[in-house]
N, C-alpha and C positions, 0 to 999 in steps of 0.2 A: 683696603688689607686696616684693620685695628693694630695700633703701637704692640708692642709683645710682653706685653706689662699689662694691658690695660682688662684687658679680660683675665685678671686673677683679681684685680684692684674689683673689678665686675661683684666677680663671684666671691668676693672675703666680702661686700654688702653687702651681698643674699642672702649671703648667710646670719650675718650679723643680725637682720630684719623677720629672717624668719625663725631664727632665735627667741627673737623679742614676742614674736608672734606667738609662738606655741607658747612662752611662760602666760601672755595675755589668756590665752585658752585656757588656759589649765585653772585662773584665777576669774576666768567668768565662760564658767560654762553655756551652753546652750544659746549662745551667741553665733555673730554671721564669722566668726572666727574660724571657722574651718574651712567653707567654700577661701577665703581668702588665703590661708594658709595652706591651702592645695592650690592656689592660682601662682602665688608666689612660688612655692618646691616648682610648679613647673616649669614657669622661665626662669630659675636657678637649674635646673636640668638643660633647658633650651643653651643657656647663656655658657653653660659648663660640654657641650655637644658642639659650637660651633668655636671653641677657643682659637686663638691663630697664635703663629709665629712667625717669625721669618722668613720663613719655609715653607709654610702655606701656599701661597702662592707659586708656588714652583712643584706640588707636590699632585704627584696623577697616580692613579689605581689603576691597573689594567687589571678589569674581572674578566677569568673561562671559566665557564662551571664545568671542567675537562681537564684533560691531560694537557699538562701545560711542553709538552716536549712533542706531541703531538697538532701542536696549535702553532703552525707559523706566521702569518699572517700576525698573531696577538705578540707571536714574541719581535715580529720587526718595527710593532708597534713600540713598545718599549726601546729598543735598538734605536729608533727616530728621537724619541722622545728623553734618551737620557742623552746623547750629543748631543741636542738643544737645553744640555744646562737642567735639566729637568730631574725630581727626581721620584722612580720610581717600586710602589709596593705593588708588584706583581703577581695575584694569588691563582691559583686554581687544585688543581689534582699536580702529585709529581709521581707520574709514574713509570714517567722516561725521562733521560737528562737532554734538558737543553740544551742550543748548540753553546760554544763554548764560549763563543763572544759575550751571550746574555749574563753567562757565569761571568765570568770575569769584567762586565761591569758596575762599576763604585757604585753609581746612582741607584742601581738596581736592585731591590731587596727582594726573594723569592719569600713567599708565605704562601706556604701548605695548605689545602683543609682536605681534610677525610672524604672520601666518595664513601657518600650515604647509600645503603644496599636496600634492593624493597627485602620487604617478609615473607619470608616464606611460609606458606600453609594458610594464608590468607586470600582469600578471594582478590585478583588484580583490581579491581577498583580500589578497595582498602589501603591494599599493598603500597597504593602509588600515591595514595590521598597522606598517610603515612609516612611515604617518603618527602617527601613536599614538606610536610608539615617540623620535619627533622632538618631540611636541607634550609627552608625557611628561620630557625631559631640558629644553626650554624652560624649565615652569612650572616645577619643581624649581631653576635655576639662579634664576631668579627670587625664587621665593617664599621660597629659603632667603638670599637676596645682601639683601633688602630688612629693616629696624628690624625687632622682634618686636612683632605685632600681638597684640592684649587679643583676636580673633573673626575669625573670617575668613567671609563669608558670600558664598557661590555658586551663582548662576542653576545648575539645570538644567532643561530641556536647554537647553546642550547638556553632558552631562554623563561624556561616556568623553570623556578619560583627566583630565577634572581631579578628577572625585571621589573616587579613590583617590591622587593626586599634594598633594590638597589635608588629607585623612585623617593620609595616611602624614605632610605638615611639620606640621600642628595640635598630633598625638602628639610629633613630635620636641622643640618649641618650645612646652609648653605649651598650645597660643591653642586659643579655643571652636570648635570646629566646625559653619556653620547650613548649612542648603539652601532655599534659597525652590524650591517645586516648582513649574514652571508648564508643566508636562505631563511624558508620559515618552517618553524619546528613543529606547528600541527604538520607540513606535508610530511616530512619524514614520520610522524605516526604513524601516519594513515598508511605509508607503506606497509608496517605491521596489523592494523589495525581495520582498516577500509575508512572513505572517508564520511559517514556517517556511524561512525563508534561514538559513543557519550564525551569517553575521552577529548578526543580528537577535535569535537565541537566546543568543546571545554577549553581547552589549548587554543582552539582560535578563538574565537571573543578575547582569551586572557591576552595575547597575541597582539588582539590590536587594538583592545583597549591601553594597554599602560604602554603597546610601544608607540601609541600617539603623546604621551606625556612625554618624551628626550626633549633638550634639548639643543640635540644637535644631531645627526644620524648620518651616516659612511653606508655605502650598498658596491655591491662589486659586479654591477654591472649596469648597462644603461637600461635591458629592461627591464629590470628589477627596480632600477630610480621609478623608471614610467609607472608601474604595477603600483607603488606605494603609494604615488599623488594620486595616480587615479581611483586606487581602490581603497585606502587606508587612508588621505588625505592628512599623510606625512611626505615634509619634504629632505631629500635627501645627499648629497654631495656621492657622486661616482668617486669612489678610490678602487679603479683594475686593480689585481694583483698584479704584481710585475716583481722580477728575480731578482732577491737579491745579490751583491757580487758576489759573493763565495762558489754562483749557479754559470761553471761557465768550462770551454772544451776544457780535459785537462791532460794535462802535457803528459808524454809520453813515460817519461820516468814514475812522475806518480802513477801512474797509471799502473804502470809494472809493478811498484811498491802495493799498491791495491788487492790485486788478482794473488802476489805473492801469500800476502793474507787472510784474505777469503780462503786460500786453496790449504795453509795451516787447518782450519774448519767443514768446509763446505769439497768434499770430492772433488763436484763438478765442474769447481775450478783448476784440477790438478793435472798435470800432463800426465796420460794416456802412456807416453812411449815408455820402453823398456830401454834406451840405448843409457850409453856410459853421458851422465850430467856433472863430468867431474870438471868441466871447462863452462857449463853455463846453469844459468838460475832460470830454470823455466815450468813455467804455467799452459795452461790449456791453449791462453791467445796471446802470450807474450813473454819473450826470452831473452837475459840481458846473459852476453857474452863478457867473460869473466876474464878474458886476457888481455880484453881493453875496456869489458865497463861500458858498452854497447848495449843498448837497448834496441828493441825492432819487434813490430808485431809477426806473429810468425801467417804466411802465405795462407797454408790451410787451416788456417783457425775456424771454428761456427764461428754464425753472425749471434751480436749477446742484444739478445730481445731485452726491456724489461718492461713492467710496471709497477704498479705503489697503489694502495687500497688499505682503509679502514679495515676492510671482510664485513662489510653493512650492507642494509637488503637495495639501495642504491646503482649499488656495482654485479653486475650478473657472470661472474665471472665461468660459467658453464661456456657463453660465447666464447670465450679465449680458449678453453679446453676442447671445447670442439672444431675450435679453426686448428694448435695446432695438434688433433689426430689429424683431422683432411690434411694437414701442411705434411705430417709424415710420414702418408701413404704416397700424397706425391715422390716423398726422396727414395722409397723402396721400389716405383713401381719405375724408376727413372731417369726422374727428372733431373733438370741442370739445377740444384739448391743445395746450397751447404748445409749445412748440422744445422740447429740451432738451438742456446743457451738461453729457456726466459728466465728471469730474477726476476719473482713475485715479491717486492718489500712488504711489509706494516705487519698490524698486529687489529686484531678487534675477533667479536661473536660468531661471525660465520663460519672460521678458518678453519678449525678442526675438522667441518661438513665438506670442503674445496680438499684437504690435504686428503681424504678420502679416495675421493673423485681422482685425484692423481696419481695414486697411489695402485688403482683400477687399471690405469690406461693401459700399460702396455710396451711403449713408444721405443724405439729403434734411435731416430736417428734428434730428437729434441731431448733435451734433458730441463728439469723443470726444478729449480731452486729456488726455496722461499726463506730466507733469512731477517732477522731483524737487523737494522745497518744504525751501527752511531749517527746521532747526527751529524759527526765532520766525513764521512763517510757516503752519508747520501749523496753531496753531491759530489762526490770524483764519482761515482759509480753513474750518475747520472753523465757526469760528460767521461766517458768511456764506453759507452752501449754506443749500437748502429742504427738502432727504432727502438721509438717508447709507445708504447698501446694504454693509452684509457679504457676503460671499462666505465667512468662515472659516467650515472643519469640521473641526471639534477630533477628530487624529487617534486621543485616546484617549476622545472623547468626556466629557474630566472638566475643560477649562479654559475659560475664555473668553473673548470678544475687548478687547483694549486700545483699540483702534479704537473702541468700539461705550460703552465705558467716555468714553471721550473724547468722543463725537459728543451723548453723554445730559449732559456735561459743557456745553455747549455748548444744551443745551435743543433738538437735532435731531434728530429724529422719523429710524428706523429701519424699514427693511427687512431683516431679517434670515435667511438659511438655516436651515434647524432643524435639530439635533445635542442631544443627549442631556439635559444639563443648562442648555440656555437659557435656560428659562427661569425658572433664578433671576439673570437679568439684564431679558431683553426682554419682557415681561409685555404679552399677543397683544391689538389692540384699545386698549392701553390709554396704551403710549409707543410703538410699534413696530409691523410686523405681521409676522408667522413666513411662510416659506412652503418649500416644500421643491422647485421646480422650472421653470422657464423660464416657463414657460404662467400659475403661480402670481404669482409675479412683477412680469408682464404686466398681468397683471387689477390686483396690487396700484397698479401706477404708472399704470394711466388712473384709480383710483378717487380714491389720494390726491390726483392733479395736474389735476380735474376740478376748473375755475372758478378755476383759481389765473392772477392773484396773490393772487385771496381770500382772506382771512385763518379762510372764514363752517365751510368743510370739513373734513373728517375731518384734513388735515394741521393746520392748524389747532387742532385739536382737542387733536392728539399734541402741536405741544405748549406750548401750555395745561398742558395734563397734568405735563410736565415742568417747567415752570418752577415751578410751584405743588408739585413737591416734588421738590424739588433736595433730596440727600441731602447725607452724610459725605461732606467733603471727603480728600484723601490723609491731610495733616498731624493730621486728629482721628483718622482710624483706624489709622493707622499709632506714636500715641501712645500708642492703647489697645492695640496687640497686636503691636509692637515692641518700644519702648520699654525693655518691663520687660525682655526679654529680654537683652539687651545693658547696661541698667546695672545 
């Protein structure tokens, strides 16, 4: 690294030379001075852009062209870098509040960027091109005016246009370019437009070309690592998603406090009995005896089913809704099954569509709640649930759902829909079940919840397996696979 004052001295010297050349050009028109001046001014700009100080080697920009608050893996990257003494500029949209740990770290500075919307009234292609151009200018201005970063770690997808912009800035500023491959962006676009749409083909070409220009690459599964190597010529390090330390089984006291908070906003958590509550603080799931301040789960409570989603095309929630309808019919028909409270968390473009479907179901023994949870409450709710359901079906078949990783961190058994590499995470009949359609999911709900709330059935067996096989947490995994790249 250059000494702190060296680039300033070089800058001053080049500025003096440029001024002298400008005087010479003014007095000797028609000579070679325009080319010489242009070359020197370009060199002057590059020296300024590559200016270094004592902290440059410890600066890392973590970039996601999406909502920071809904990008848990990138939040974990930022926290891990900060804990190892790096100064992190965390860049993305500020739609949702990040976890408090991110906000409280002195070494993490959040730089918000405004989301660029498509222009209404224009044909799709023109609107998309205009949006990409505006995003390019926005990212260029941001990355070229911040302090020089030793590395830029960006999430893909979305990689259009950030992948090309980050590569260009890293070349100009002498920074290392790292891509964390969560999936392929073009396969997500293909869900809406089809694989032969011109935009999808351009996106595939773009991702292929600029993805190969990164200095280092991370990915989320062994299957994606192999695909990147075989089909793209990209060598990547597999960094499995691991649960952060906050994802664990929620103690009974914290569980009750969470239920009380949720009951104030969501009637699905409220106690439905009209008996005197003077000596007890009750929710649908728990009760605190105010005489001795003890907390207990209610014997006749419903089962708490949890799913989370970004309400996008790669998650077909009609499968879950159909399964809940059939489950409700089984209970109405006399099956020995508990009532269900199904909590579906998240925000996204298709939420309104599914809310209309939910309102039309007319369920008697199943209640559905769709809250948006603060970052601190989400792990508490996972750690309080009885069963998780995952509808994520990878567009490429090569990524794994982070939500299941978090559920396993809380020792929460999972029913997950099948796709190509899911068995890298969910081991059927060991830590959960894999289903292919709503009928199979209904059968699994019936099998797992029979005998609830007793712990002797399959649901209890899966939970005990998860408790006994708690694997590596995020920090150890990151230290092993990523720290060598940034050190």
